[in-house]
N, C-alpha and C positions, 0 to 999 in steps of 0.2 A: 513495452507499451510507451516508452518515452518517445520513440521515433515513429510510432504507428500512424499518427495523424499526418505527418509530412509524407511518409511513404504512401499512404492511401491517396493523398492529394496528387502525388506524382503519378501513381499508377492509373488513376481514373480521370486525369486531366481536370482536377478540381471538382468533380461531380460526386465523389464518394463521401459518405458520412458514416459516423459510428457514434455510439454512446456507451458509457460504462455505468453500471449501477452496483451498489453494495450487495453482496451475496449473503454473508452471514458472519457472525462471530464464532470462534471455536474455543474450546476449553484449553487453557494453558496448563501444562503439567506443573504440579506444585513446586518442584525443585527449581523450575525456571521462574515461576512467580516469586518465590522467595528471593532468588538472586536479583530480580528486577527491583523488588521493594527495597532490598538492602542497598542497591546502587542508588536508588532515588533518595534514600535517607542520607547516604554518604555525601551526595551532591547537594543536600539541603533543599530538595524539591518536594519532599514529603514531610 
């Protein structure tokens, strides 16, 4: 997605447009959530 805007502009001679929108949140497995919380606490961000 990082180069999509410039690629689209090149392919359509500046006439192409696009938009993105948030789809959804998803459940994080508990072991990953625990790891992230521990990392945040260790970094002093929580």
